[in-house]
C-alpha positions in Angstrom: 73.6 98.1 -18.6 71.5 101.2 -17.9 67.7 101.2 -18.3 66.4 104.1 -20.3 62.6 103.6 -20.9 62.6 100.2 -22.6 66.1 100.4 -24.1 69.3 98.9 -22.5 72.6 100.8 -23.2 76.0 99.2 -22.7 78.3 100.7 -20.1 81.5 101.0 -22.2 83.0 104.1 -20.5 81.4 103.9 -17.1 83.5 103.5 -13.9 82.7 103.3 -10.2 83.5 106.5 -8.4 86.0 106.0 -5.6 88.0 108.4 -3.4 91.1 109.6 -5.1 94.6 108.8 -3.6 95.1 112.5 -3.1 91.9 112.8 -1.0 92.9 109.8 1.1 96.3 111.3 1.7 94.7 114.6 2.8 92.5 112.7 5.3 95.6 110.8 6.6 97.6 114.1 6.9 94.7 115.7 8.7 94.6 112.9 11.2 98.4 113.0 11.8 98.1 116.7 12.2 95.6 116.1 15.0 98.3 114.1 16.9 100.2 117.3 17.5 96.9 119.0 18.4 96.1 116.3 20.9 99.5 116.7 22.5 99.1 120.5 22.6 95.6 120.7 24.1 95.7 117.4 25.9 96.3 117.0 29.6 93.1 118.6 30.8 91.7 115.1 31.6 94.6 114.6 34.1 93.0 117.2 36.4 90.2 114.8 37.4 92.9 112.6 39.1 93.2 115.4 41.7 89.5 115.6 42.4 89.9 114.2 45.9 92.4 116.9 46.8 90.6 119.9 45.2 88.2 122.0 47.2 84.7 122.2 45.6 85.9 120.0 42.7 82.6 120.1 40.8 83.1 123.9 40.2 86.9 124.4 40.4 88.0 121.5 38.1 85.8 122.7 35.1 86.9 126.3 35.8 90.5 125.2 35.8 90.1 123.2 32.6 88.3 126.0 30.8 90.8 128.7 31.9 93.8 126.5 30.9 92.4 125.8 27.4 91.7 129.4 26.8 95.2 130.4 27.8 96.6 127.7 25.4 94.4 128.9 22.6 95.5 132.5 23.0 99.2 131.6 23.3 99.2 129.4 20.2 97.2 131.8 18.1 99.6 134.6 19.2 102.7 132.4 18.3 101.3 131.5 14.9 100.5 135.1 14.1 104.1 136.0 15.1 105.3 133.3 12.7 103.3 134.8 9.9 104.5 138.3 10.5 108.2 137.6 11.2 108.9 134.6 8.8 106.2 135.2 6.1 103.7 132.9 4.6 105.9 131.8 1.6 108.7 130.6 3.8 106.3 128.9 6.2 105.0 126.7 3.4 108.4 125.2 2.7 110.1 125.2 6.2 110.2 122.2 8.5 111.7 123.7 11.7 109.6 126.8 12.1 110.4 127.3 15.8 114.2 127.3 15.1 113.8 129.9 12.3 111.7 132.1 14.6 114.2 131.8 17.4 117.0 132.8 14.9 115.0 136.0 14.1 114.4 136.8 17.7 117.6 135.7 19.5 120.2 135.8 16.7 123.3 133.5 17.0 122.3 132.2 20.5 118.9 130.9 19.1 119.9 127.2 19.1 120.8 127.1 22.8 117.9 129.3 23.9 115.4 127.2 21.9 116.8 124.0 23.4 116.3 125.3 26.9 112.7 126.4 26.1 111.8 123.1 24.6 113.4 121.2 27.5 111.3 123.3 30.0 108.2 122.7 27.9 108.7 118.9 27.9 109.6 119.0 31.6 106.3 120.7 32.5 104.5 117.9 30.6 106.4 115.2 32.4 105.7 116.9 35.7 102.0 116.7 35.1 102.2 113.0 34.2 104.3 112.2 37.3 101.8 114.0 39.5 98.6 112.6 37.9 99.2 109.0 36.9 100.4 107.7 40.3 97.1 108.8 41.7 95.4 106.4 39.2 97.6 103.6 40.7 96.4 104.8 44.1 92.8 104.4 43.1 93.5 101.0 41.6 95.1 100.0 44.8 92.1 101.2 46.8 89.9 99.0 44.6 92.0 96.0 45.2 93.6 95.8 41.7 97.1 96.7 42.9 99.0 96.0 46.1 98.4 98.2 49.1 101.8 99.7 48.8 100.6 101.8 45.8 98.3 103.8 48.1 100.9 104.5 50.8 102.3 108.0 51.1 105.4 109.3 52.8 104.9 110.8 56.2 106.8 114.1 55.8 105.9 115.0 52.1 102.7 113.0 51.5 104.1 111.6 48.3 102.9 108.3 46.7 106.4 106.9 46.7 105.8 103.4 45.4 103.3 104.5 42.7 105.6 107.4 41.6 108.7 105.2 41.4 106.9 102.5 39.4 105.4 105.0 36.9 108.7 106.8 36.5 110.4 103.5 35.8 107.8 102.7 33.1 108.4 106.1 31.5 112.1 105.5 31.3 111.5 102.1 29.7 109.2 103.6 27.1 111.8 106.3 26.3 114.6 103.6 25.7 112.2 101.5 23.6 110.8 104.3 21.4 114.1 106.2 21.1 112.8 109.1 19.0 110.3 111.9 20.1 108.0 111.1 17.1 107.8 107.5 18.1 107.1 108.4 21.8 104.5 110.9 20.7 102.7 108.5 18.5 102.7 105.7 21.1 101.5 108.0 23.8 98.7 109.6 21.8 97.6 106.2 20.4 97.1 104.9 24.0 95.5 108.2 24.9 93.0 107.8 22.1 91.9 104.4 23.2 91.8 105.4 26.8 89.7 108.5 25.9 87.2 106.5 23.9 86.8 103.8 26.5 86.5 106.4 29.3 83.9 108.4 27.5 81.9 105.2 26.8 81.5 104.6 30.5 79.3 107.7 30.7 76.5 105.8 29.1 76.5 103.1 31.8 77.0 105.7 34.6 74.1 107.8 33.3 71.9 104.7 33.3 73.0 103.5 36.7 72.4 107.0 38.3 69.1 107.8 36.6 67.4 107.8 40.0 69.7 110.8 41.1 68.8 113.0 38.2 66.8 115.5 40.3 69.1 115.5 43.3 71.7 118.0 42.0 74.1 115.4 40.5 76.3 116.8 37.8 74.8 116.0 34.3 76.5 116.5 30.9 74.7 118.8 28.5 73.8 117.7 24.9 73.9 114.0 25.9 74.5 111.7 24.1 75.7 113.9 21.2 78.8 115.3 23.0 80.3 112.0 24.1 79.7 110.5 20.7 81.5 113.3 18.9 84.3 113.1 21.4 84.7 109.4 20.9 84.6 109.6 17.1 87.2 112.3 17.1 89.7 110.3 19.2 88.8 107.0 17.3 89.7 108.8 14.1 93.1 110.0 15.4 93.9 106.6 16.8 93.0 104.8 13.5 95.2 107.2 11.5 98.2 106.5 13.9 97.6 102.8 13.5 97.6 103.0 9.7 100.8 105.2 9.7 102.7 103.2 12.4 101.1 99.7 12.6 103.9 98.4 14.8 103.4 101.1 17.4 99.6 100.5 17.3 100.0 96.8 17.8 102.3 97.4 20.7 99.8 99.7 22.3 96.9 97.3 21.8 98.9 94.5 23.3 99.7 96.6 26.4 96.1 97.6 26.7 94.9 94.0 26.4 97.3 92.9 29.1 95.9 95.5 31.5 92.3 94.7 30.6 93.1 91.1 31.4 94.5 92.2 34.8 91.3 94.1 35.4 89.1 91.0 35.0 91.4 88.7 36.9 91.3 90.7 40.2 89.9 89.4 43.4 86.2 89.0 43.9 86.5 89.9 47.6 89.3 90.6 50.0 88.8 90.9 53.8 91.5 92.1 56.1 91.5 92.1 59.9 87.7 92.3 60.1 86.2 92.4 63.6 82.7 92.9 65.0 81.5 92.9 68.6 77.9 92.8 69.9 77.1 93.5 73.6 80.9 93.4 74.3 81.3 90.0 72.8 83.3 89.3 69.6 81.2 87.5 66.9 84.4 87.4 64.8 87.8 88.9 65.3 90.7 89.7 62.9 89.1 87.8 60.0 91.2 87.5 56.9 90.5 85.8 53.6 90.9 86.4 49.8 88.3 85.0 47.3 89.5 84.6 43.7 87.2 84.1 40.7 87.9 80.4 40.4 87.3 79.7 44.1 84.2 77.8 45.5 83.5 79.0 49.0 81.2 78.0 51.8 80.9 79.9 55.1 80.2 77.9 58.2 79.8 78.9 61.8 78.5 77.4 65.1 76.9 80.7 65.9 74.1 81.6 63.4 74.2 85.2 64.7 77.9 85.5 63.8 77.2 84.3 60.3 74.2 86.6 59.8 76.2 89.6 61.1 79.2 88.8 58.9 77.0 88.9 55.8 75.4 92.1 56.9 78.9 93.7 57.4 80.4 92.7 54.1 77.2 93.9 52.3 77.5 97.3 54.0 74.2 97.0 56.0 76.0 97.4 59.3 79.5 98.8 60.1 82.4 96.7 61.2 84.4 97.7 64.4 87.7 97.4 62.5 89.2 95.9 59.4 88.8 96.4 55.6 86.5 95.0 53.0 87.6 95.3 49.4 85.2 94.2 46.6 86.7 93.6 43.1 86.1 96.4 40.6 83.9 94.2 38.5 81.8 92.9 41.4 78.7 94.4 42.9 77.6 93.3 46.3 73.9 92.3 46.7 
């Protein structure tokens, strides 16, 4: 019924407006199109994994990312313009393998072989970036106590993270055999990437709060905060949601893997001490101390020497330096 002054009229032909199936399909197609865009323009985030090895990283990493993205934009706009001029708009609308058609126009009968080589080199470059960047994530996890120490060890002659590189390469091979097709691999990779991007960007809110006291000290600050990270998170959340709707099995697999690693993150040690030693006036208060505290442990520290116990707590809290040894706090633990 609709009120019109004091009269009630029956709603015989009224209907609730809802999005048309065609509109829904357009939104889904737009999201799936962004999967290829994410693959094309993605990878810039991997550069932060090299921050420790880059000179003046606060300036050079943003410059490298900006220059790389500009080069990609110019290349892809040029290629698409070439498609339009050589193939024509009408044929582009109905073709599925545009690159092969273009190669046929440019290289003739040898187009298939040449295109295969070019595609192989392109994928190889992407794999090379992954093999360089992701083992350094494992190195950082090892340094924080989440993975064994072997993941941070480098070869003497070539300075390569041999264990981390080997494990990551093996995982990549397993994914290839599991996924089988390029489309499946791409969807799985971008889905995990979307979740990782959203969660990583969300940490800026906590980091911004925790470093508020450093705002006037020259620390790097993001412009247009919090709008920029929110737009970034919403864009990747949209792509990830579309992939999940289109390929629910792939999405569930990705979520399961992510949940397993999040569980690993919260099950790491609270505190690990290795070969810790401290001398005062030439006398050892403690020497080669080793222990590992898990989250379920109940621990009491006892000593016949009160000075040794006091010094030990000052050392593990970073108030004074140890003579030797290593102290590794869990990634979710803050010393007080």
